[in-house]
C-alpha positions as CSV (number, residue, x, y, z in Angstrom):
1,M,273.6,255.6,156.0
2,F,275.4,256.8,152.5
3,P,273.4,258.0,149.9
4,P,273.0,255.8,146.5
5,F,275.8,256.2,144.8
6,R,275.6,257.8,141.4
7,K,277.3,257.2,138.3
8,S,279.5,260.0,137.1
9,E,279.2,260.4,132.8
10,H,282.8,259.1,132.6
11,E,282.2,256.0,133.8
12,R,278.8,255.0,132.3
13,L,280.7,255.9,129.2
14,K,283.4,253.4,129.9
15,E,280.0,250.8,130.7
16,L,278.8,251.8,127.6
17,S,282.0,251.8,125.1
18,S,283.0,248.0,124.0
19,P,278.6,247.5,123.2
20,Y,278.7,251.0,121.7
21,I,281.4,249.7,119.7
22,D,279.5,246.3,118.6
23,G,276.2,247.7,117.2
24,H,274.6,246.8,120.6
25,L,272.7,249.8,122.5
26,S,269.4,251.0,122.5
27,Q,269.3,254.4,120.1
28,E,268.7,256.6,123.2
29,E,272.0,254.5,124.8
30,K,274.4,256.0,121.9
31,A,272.7,258.9,120.7
32,W,274.3,259.8,124.5
33,V,277.4,258.0,123.9
34,E,278.3,260.7,121.0
35,K,277.0,263.5,122.4
36,H,279.4,263.5,125.8
37,L,282.0,262.3,123.7
38,E,281.2,265.6,121.0
39,G,283.3,266.9,124.3
40,C,285.0,264.9,125.9
41,Q,288.6,264.6,124.5
42,E,289.2,262.3,127.1
43,C,286.0,259.7,126.5
44,R,287.0,259.7,122.9
45,E,290.4,258.3,123.9
46,E,289.7,255.9,125.9
47,L,287.4,254.4,122.9
48,D,289.8,255.1,120.2
49,S,292.0,252.9,121.9
50,L,289.8,250.1,122.6
51,R,288.9,250.4,118.8
52,G,292.9,249.5,118.5
53,T,292.0,246.6,121.1
54,V,289.3,245.6,119.7
55,A,290.7,245.6,116.3
56,V,294.2,244.2,117.5
57,L,292.0,241.2,118.8
58,Q,290.6,240.1,116.3
59,H,292.8,239.5,114.1
60,L,294.1,236.9,116.2
61,P,294.1,233.5,115.2
62,T,291.7,231.0,117.0
63,V,292.7,228.6,118.9
64,P,290.8,225.2,119.4
65,A,290.8,224.6,123.3
66,P,292.3,221.9,124.4
67,R,290.2,218.4,124.5
68,S,290.0,218.0,128.1
69,F,288.9,222.0,128.3
């Protein structure tokens, strides 16, 4: 059998990025994300890119769903 798969810090950060941006993390998770970001340029760049995407999406108009939806 294979040993249980452990996620890398980078994979964990990717999972926590959206909740981090939305302010939905516990204080412990938020502190972990910020500590990781201090030392990881790649993850800072990915988070900045995600923030940019969120900002663009927030400016899109709301489109009503069709009645048949």
